[in-house]
N, C-alpha and C positions, 0 to 999 in steps of 0.2 A: 610273296604269297599271292599276289594278283597276277602272276605270270600266266601266259597262255597254257603252258603245260599243266599248271595247277588246276585250272578250270577244265581242261580236257580230261583230267582224271577224276576230279570231284563230281562233275555232272553225271558220268556213268555210274559211279559208286552210289550216288543219291537215287538215280532212277532204278538201278538194279535192286536197291533196298526194298522196293515195292514187290519184287518177286517173293521175298521172304514173307511178306504179308499175304500174298496170294496163296502161297503154298500152305501156310498155316491155317488160313481162315476161309478160303474159297474153293479149294479142290473138292471137298465133299459136296458142297452146294452145286458146283458145276456138274459133277457126275450125276447127281440126282435130278436137278432141274433141266439140264440140257441134254443129257444122254440116257435118262431113264433108269439109272441104277436105283434100287430101293434104298431106304435109309440105312439099313444095316450094311449093305455092300459098300455104299458111299462112305460110311464112317470107317469101315475097315480098310478101305483103299485110300483114305485121306492123306496118309503119310508117304505115298509112293514118290512124290517129288523130293521130299527130304531124304528118302533112301537113295535116290539118284544123286543127290548132292554129296552124300558120304562117298559114293563110288567115284564121283568127280574129283574130290579132294585126294582120296587115298591112291587112286589109280592114275587118273589123268594128271593130277598135280604132282604127286610124289614120284611116280614112276616114269612119266613122260616129260612133263614140262621142265623139271629141274635139269634134265640132261640136254636140253636144247640150247643152241646158240641164240643170241638176241633176236636175230631175224626169224628163226624158227619159232621162238616164243610169240613174236608178234603175229605170225601166221596162224598159230594154234589158237590164240585168243580171238583173232578175227573169225576163225571158223566156229568157235564155240558161241560167239555173240551172234553170228548169222543164224545158228540153230535157235538161239534165244529169241530172235525175231520171227523165225519161220514157224516154230511150234505153236505159240499162241495165235498166230494168224491162221494156222490150220485148224486149231481147236475152235476158233470163232466161226468156222463155216457151219458147224452144227451137224446133227446126225443125218440131215438130208444129203450132205456131201461127204462127210467124214465117217467111215464105218466105225461103229461102236467098239469093236475089238482093238482098234488102234489108239483109243483114247488113253488108256492107262500106260501103255508103252511110251507114248509121246510125252506124258507127264513125267515119267522116269527120265526120259532123254532130256527134257527141259531142265529138270533138277540137276542132272549130271553136267549139262553144258553151262549152267549158271554159276556153279560153285567156284570154279577156278578164277574166272574174271572178277567175281565179287570179292574174293578174299586175297588172292596172291598179288596181282599187279598193283593194287592200291597200297598194300603193305610194302612192297619193294620200292614203290615211288616215294613213300613217306621216309624210308630209310635213306634213299638217294639224296633227297633234297633237305631232309631234316638232320641227317647225321645222328650220332648217339644222343645229342642233347635235345633234339626237337622231333625225333621220330614219333614219340607219343603224342605230341601236340598235333601233328598233321593227321595221324590216325584218328584222333578224337574229333578233329574238324570234319573228316570224311564221315565218321559215324553220325555226328550231329547233323550234317547235311542230309544224310539218309533218313534219320528219324523225323526231321522236319518235313522232308518231301513226302514221306509215307503218311505223316499226320495230316497233310493236305489232301493226298490222294485217297486215303482209306475211306473217309466219310462219303466221298463222291462214289467210289466203287461200291460201298456198302448199300447206298441208296438204290443203285441199279440192281445189285444182286438180290435185294429183298423181293423184287418183282420177277426174279428169274431171268433177267436180261444180262447175259454174260458177254454178248457179242461186242459191245462197245468197251467193256472192261478189258476183254482179251485184246481188242485192237489197240488199246492204250499200252498194254504190255508189249505187244509187237512193236509199237512205235518206240518205246523205251529201249528195246533191244536194238532196233535199227539205228537210233541215235548213238547208243553206246558203241555199236559196231564202227561208226565213223570216228568217234572221239577217242576211245581208249587205245586202239591200235596206233592211231596217229601220235598220241602222247608217247607211247612206248617206242615207236620208231624214232621220234625226235630225241628222246632220252638216250637211246642206243647210239644214234649218230653223234650226239654230243660227247658221249663217253669215248667213242672211237676216235673222234678228233682230238680229245684231250690226250689219249694214249700216243697218238702220232706226234703231237707237240712235245710230249715228255720224252 
């Protein structure tokens, strides 16, 4: 359980968990406080990132990811996590730099990019190392880490959001995406290399 690969997968899962919190709790506030949407518009557009997540799972996950070889899966996850780092960084620039018409499409793109890395690689990893008997255990450990990390992050983010200061909150999201970009594809690459070596030996 304390192997390097375990931590390389657990840490991104925990950090990406905060995206779920951001999408549910902060998108309307961001649209209103930082980009000037009125309360009605902000509320009606508050679910755009979750909508992107549905597209990410149904289209990118089911129609693209599943048909890729292990190396292709690593590259796709790396690309999606790069988007997860880039979008909150762009949103943190504010309306002085980022044109308002780009905000909602970027939120959709962020949700689309987040969904696959958040759900599928951790589940596959749990199955690989846990087998039939312990897949649930590892999945629960990943979820517990995510809830714990979010419970620590959310009060801090909320205290900043109350004052309308989303720049630092968004930079934290960009940092989590960047760290996940390093850790998760590395874990997947190591697991794929190990599986290929085992096949050669067999």
